[in-house]
N, C-alpha and C positions, 0 to 999 in steps of 0.2 A: 178446874179440869185441866189436865196435863196436855199441852200442845205437841203435835207431831209436825216437825219441819222436815221435809225429805229434800235432798239437794242431788240433782244429778251432774256428775261431773266435778272433779277436785280441781287441783294445781292451783292457780292464782285466785280466780274469781270463787270457786266453789268452796275451797278452804278458808280464804278470807271471810266468806259469809258464814261458814259453819263454827269458826272459832269466835267470831263476834257474838253470833246468835248465843253461844254458850255463855259467853261473859255477862250477857244481859238477861238469859233466861236460864238460870240454874235448874230449874225443874222440868224444862222442856225435853222432849226426845229428838235427839238430831240424828239422822241416818244420811251417810254420804254413799251415792253409788259411783262406782268408778269402773268403766269398761275395761281399762288396762290393769297391769298388775301394779302401778304404783300412783298412789292418789296424790302425792305431793313431791315433785321434782323440779329440778331447775333445768327447764328446757332451753333456756338462754344459754347455758354452760355446755351444751352437747357438743358444739364443733371444737371446743377446746380441750375436750376430753379425747376426740379422734387424733389430734396432734400430740397428746401426752402433756399438755402444759398444765390441764387438770389431771393429775396423776391417779387419783383414786376414783373409782367408780362410785364408791359409797357416798362420796362428796356430792354427788349429784341429786341424792335422795334427801329432800329437806326434812321430811316427817314420815314415819312409818305409821300403818294403821295402829299397831301396838301401842306406841308412843301417843298417838292421839287419843286413844281410848284411856291411857292411864292419866294423862294431863287434863284433857278436856271432857272425859266421859262422852265421846262422839263415836257413834258406831259406824265404822268405815268399812264398807263392803267392796273390796276389790274384786276384779273379774267378774263383775256383776253389771250387765247390761240392761238398761231399762228399754223395754221394745214397745211399750204402750202406755199412753196416759188417758185416762177415763175421767174427764173433767166434771161429768155428771155425778158420778159415784165418788169423786175426789180419790182415785185409787190410781197406782202404777202397776204395771206387770214387769216383773224382773227375771231375766234369763241368767242362770249361774250353774255352772257345771252341768249343762244339758237340761236342767230343770226349771219350770216356771213357777213363780209363786207371786202374791199379790200383796201390796202394802197400801195403807191408806195414809192420807195427809190432811193437814189443816192449811198449810202453805207449802208450795211447791217452788223450788228455785232451779232454774235450768242454766247450768254453766258447762254447754257441751263443746265450747272451744270451735276450733276450725281444722280442717283436714287439707293436706297438700292437694293442690290442683294437678291432676294428671292429664296432660294433653293427649289428643288423639294422633299418636305417632305409630307408623308402621313398624311392628317388631318389638314394642314396648314390652308387651306381656310374655315374650318369648325369651327376653334376655335375663340372665341371672346376675349379670354385674351392674345393674341399674338400681338405685336406692333413693328414697325420700328419707328426710330427717325432721321427725317432729316429736319423737318421745325416746324413752331409754331403749326399748326393744329395737328400735331403728337404729340408734347408735350402736347396740350390741352386734347387730348383723353387720354394719359397716366395718367395724374393728375387727370382727372375726373373719370377714372377707380379706381384709388387708393382711392379717396374720396367716391366713391359709394360702393366699394366691400371690403375695408380694407384688402388687401392681406397680408398674413403672410410670404410668400416665393416668391421669384423671381428667374428666371433663365436667364442668359445672353448667348445666343448663339453667341460666337465669341469674342475673347479676344484681338481685336485690340485696338486703341486709344479710340473710343467711347465706345466700350465694357467696358474697364476699368473704365471710367468715370462714366458709368452708374452702374456698380457694386458698386463703391465707394458711389454714391449719394443715391441709393436705401438702400444700408447699413446703411448709415447715417439717412435714414428715419425710420430705425428699422426694415427692412425685412430681414429674413434670405436668403442670395444670394448664389447661385451656378453659377459657369462659366463652360460652355462646349466649348472646344476648339479643333478643328480638328488637328492642327498642334502639334507638340511636345513640345511646349511651349507657355506661353503667350507672347503677344506683338510680334508677328512673325516679324515685321519689324527690330526689334534689334536681336543680337545673343544670343544663347542660355544662355551662363554664365552670361551675363547681365540681361537677362529677370529672371534668378533664383532669384535676389534681389526682383524684383516685386512679383514674386510667394510668396516668403517668407513673404512679407508685407500683400499681400491678405490673407495669412493663418493666420497670426498674428491677423488679424482683422475679424477673423471668416468667411471669405468667403471661400466657399468649390471651389477648382480647379481641373477640370477634363480635362486633356490634352489628345491627341491622341484618342479623343473621338467624336462622331458624332451623332446627333439627326435623328432617321429615322421614328419615328411617334409621332404625337400628338394626344391626346385623352382626352378632358376636360382639367382637371388639371394635367395630366400625361404625362411625355415625356419619350418615349423609345428610349435608345441608342444603338449604333450597338453592344455593348458589351452584351446587355441583361438586364443592369440595367434600372430601372425605377426611374425617378426623380418626385416628387411631385412639381408642380410650379403653384402658383396661377397667377403669372403674368410672362410673358416672353417677353423678348426684342431679336429680331433678329438684330445682328449686324456682319453679315458675310462678309461684304465688300459692295462695290459699284460699279455701272457700269456707264460709261458715258451715258448722255441722248442724243443720237444721232440719234434717229429714224427720226426726222424732217429733219436733214442733209442728211441722207440715202435717204430719199423720193426726196429730192431735186437733187440727184446725186452728191453730194459732197464726195469727197474720203475719205474713212475712212482707218485707218491703225491699229496700235497696240491696241488690245483687243477692236476693233471698236471705238477707238477715232479718233477725227477729226484730219486730217493731215493739218498742216499749215506750211507756210514759215517763213523767218525771219522777215517778216513784219505782220505775223499772218493772212496773206490771205490765203484762202482756195483754193481748185482747181479750183472754180469758181470766176471769176473777180468780184470784188467788194463787196464780201462776206468775212468776216473776222470772226475769232472765238478766244474766250479767255476762261479761268477757267478750271473747273474740267473735261470739255468733250474733251480738246485738248490733242494730243500727243505732249509731250516735251522731250528735250534731257537733260540726266543727264550729269554731268561734264565730262565723258569720251565718251559723244556722243552717247549714247544708248537710243533707244525710251523707254519712261516712261509715266505713267499716275500718276500724283501727285496732289492729290485733298486736297489742303490746301489754307487758306485764304489769306496768305500773297503773295504767286506768283499770285493769281488770282487778287488781288487789283493791284499788278504791271503791270500785262498784260493788265488790262483794261486801265490804264494810258498811257501805251505804244502805244497801238493800237488807241487811240485818237490822240497820237501825230503823228503818222504815217499818219493817215487819213488827218490830219491837215497840212500836209507838214513838219513836223519837223522829225529830224534825231532821229530814235530809232531803237532797233534791239531786237528781240526775242533770248535771250541768255540761254534759258532752265531754268531748276530748280535743287536744289540739294534735295529738300524735307526735310528741316530742321524742326523737330518737337519735342514737349514736352508734356509729361503727368503727372499728379498729381495723386498718388495713395495713399490715405491716408496720411501718413506721409513721403512718399517717393516721389522723383521725377526722372523721366526716360526721357532722351532727345537723339536725334540722329541727325547727319547731314551727307550727301553723301551717299557712298556705304557701306553696311555691309561686314563683312567677308564672308558670304555666297555668296553675289552678286558678290564679288571680285574673289572668287573661281570659280564661274559659268562662268565668264568672262575670266578666264585662265590668269589672270593678276600676274606677279611677285609681291609678297608682303610679308610683315611680319606685325604681330600685337604686340602691347605692351600694357599692363595694369599698370597702378599705382594707388596707394592709397595715398592721401593727404587730408589735412584739408581745408575747405572752407576759413577759415581765421586763423590767428595765433594762434597755439595750447596753448599759454600760456594765451590767452585772453579767458574769459569765453563763452561758448556756440558753440565752435568750433564742427564741425561734419565732418565726412569722406565723401569724394568724391572718388568714383572709376571711373576712366577715361580710355577709351580704345581708341587707334589710330591705323588705318589701313593705310600703306604707302608702297611706293615702296623704297626698301632699296638701289636700285641702283642710282636713282637720286634724292630720297627724296620727291617724289610727294605724298601729302596727299590724300588718296581714301575717308577716312571717319572717323567719330568719334562718340563714345557713351559714356554716362556718367549716373551714378546713385548716389543718395545721398539725404540727407534730405533738403539741401539748397545749392545755388550756382551753380546749374547744368545750369541754363539758361545761365549765364554770360560765362561759359567756352564752352559750345557748340556754343553760338553765335560768340565767338572769332574764334574758329576753322572754323566755317562756312564761316565767313569773310576771313579767311586765304585761304581756299579752292577757294572761289570765286576770290580772288586777285591773285590766282597762287603762293602763298607762300610755301615753302617746310619745312621739319621738321628741316631743317638748319636755318630757319628764327623764329622758335618758341622761342628759348631761346633769341633771340635778342628783343622780344616784351616787351614793358615797360608798366606796369600797375600802376594804382593808389594804393597806399600802406599805410594803417595804421592798426594796430592790429585788429580793429572792421571789417575791410572789407577785408582783403587778407593776403597774407605773401609776404616775400621779394622774394621768388621764387614761382611763382604763379604755381598751377597744370598745366597750360598750359605751362610755361617754363619747368617745370620738365618732362612732357612727351616728350617734345622736346628733352631734354638731354638724356633720356632713348632711344629714337628711334635713335639718333645720335650714341650712343653706339653701337647699333646694326648695323648701317649703316657703321661704320667705324671699324668694327671687333673687338672693345673692349669687346663685350659681344655676346654670342651666346644663345638664348632662345629656349625653346619648349612651346607649349600651353598645357592646361589643359587637352585636350582630346588625347593628344599624349604620356602622361606619362605612362600609362599601357603598350602600345606597346614598349616603350623605355626600360622599366624595364625587359619586357619579353626578350629583347636582351642581358640581363645580367649587365645592367648598375645599379649603387648603388644609392640610394636616400639618401642624406645626409641633414638632417633638422638642422640648425643653430640657431633655436630658443632656449630660456632659458627653464629650467626644469619646471618652473611653467606654461608656455606656453604649452609645451608637456602634462602636466598633464590634460588640459583642452580639449585636442583631438590632435591626432596625425595620421601620415601615418602609416600603417601597414608595416612591414618589412624595416623600415628605420633606418638609423644611426643617432644619435644625437651626435653633438659636438656644443656647444654654439659658436657663432661667436667670442667672446671675448677670448675664449680659442683655437681657431682654429690654430694659428700661433705655439703654443707651443704643439699642438697635431697633427701636420700633419704626425708624424712618424706612427700614427695608421692607416693610410690610404695607400692604395696599388696603386702605380703609374701605375701598369700595367692594372689597371681597369678603366672604364669610370664613371664619376659621374655626377649626376643631383643634383643640390643643391636647397633648399628651406627654406624660413622663413616664416614670417606671410604676408607680403605684397609684399616681391620682393626686397627691398632695401638692407637689411642685406645680402641676398643670392647674389646680385650682388656684394657686397664688398667680400664676401667669394670667389666668383668666381674669381674675380681680383687676390687674395691672391694665389688661387690655380693655375691658369694659369701661373702665374710668377715663380711658383715653379715647372713647368712642369706636371701638372696634366691636362688630358682630362676631361673638365667640362662644362656643360651647366646650365644655370638658368631657373627654372621653373617659366614662366612668371605669375605674379599675385599670386604667391606662395601658401601657404596653405589657405589663407583667400579667394581667389577666387575659388581654386579647391574645398574646402569644401561648397562653396554655389553652385557650378555647379553640382556636383555630390557626393555621399557618398560611392562610388565603393571602395576606398582604404583608407577609414577613419575609426579610431577606437576612439569611444568616451567613457569616464568613464563610469561604471555601475552607474545608478541612485539609491541611498539608500532610503529606505522607512523611 
């Protein structure tokens, strides 16, 4: 007997499920219901169409309903909204062009995605220059507004991944852009000191950044902030987050969980038999088994394929997601995988963090640029919790490697063993991933003791001495206040200037020379710790204890 598979929602999760189901079930009837006008489009490309970097609108449409019918014999019904699920009769009610009809199913897959979160702000619904960006009709409205109104200024409410992409692309289109972010720093999914690099890049490109700030009222082209400041904004983009679109699931009696996401088991089945769910709307487990909502294209595509395998009788399993993501902000890239330091702290996990700075390829080969790489790990067993990186290029490669290491269960002790392709244009004989592994091992094995940038002030208040081992020309460009300077190459001969009854924190520019200084001093009987990331990282994260030379007119 012919099986009937109904799928609610297309794009990544729904269309991956549909096409995989067809490859495994040639005789099945497969129907996809898509509420919007496009069942398969590249929503990740939408900001780049706004700026014109993606020139052709048609390039955003991955597959048309006609093409899917021709190649896969899938019945795609666009502008068709499923308004009711009856699990007792195994039917759905569909609303299309003002008319309702009913379809039956053997298996039902929900892929409803997520919708933009709309904050409760005075004047929001009365303003015609405020937009969200989630699909092609959204981007059409934004592009048309720009064409018809020629706005000079734009404000992005929210500095997550989409918000930053929109800031870049509107700035590239010639608008004066302001970012308003409620959190203490931009790009809240990563940690503050790593986000500081992104903040600097935005400022360098004339984007005004307001953090710890919240819009409380919209009035025409004015935005009132909670601080009392008023921003003039011809165009405003709301990018304050998304919510799983689970109203239909809730109406059907399907169990919801973390932040109203759909609860599924290891086979993606919901609390109701023969109803499955994938994509942005489902609750997933992160690598330490905590409930999460991870709205990314790669996991959604994987989940769609896996649920099709499961329904077709093949062995597959929902293993959760790590939330690996990357963003370009002008000439900088920022990426992360796994847990942030903040998430690890909130989970009360035993952890250490390490930062290194290394070139994306051999320093003697032209065009090398610095990568700042952060690793968060358990020093007792070497488990890798997460990683973050910023730099001009080569970020994707390193975070992809570390994401793979986390998924494979590798530890910090395995990272130095990883072998990568090497030639001067592509990398270094010791890749940054190898180097961060070595640095983490030094912590785990007790060869080094570090403190983080946000711990420095407290440590110094306890009477510890900050020893800077950079060279005088580096010190002249900026230094720590109340620090002692002995260049590393002079340290052995000048140890007599230091007091063994005191405790020291040692710093350099990136952390490598200070580690060498730490090893020298420890073996001479000094109590010493290394400032992780050293002056370079600290001066990005805060100016609290930094003294810069006075600029001459």
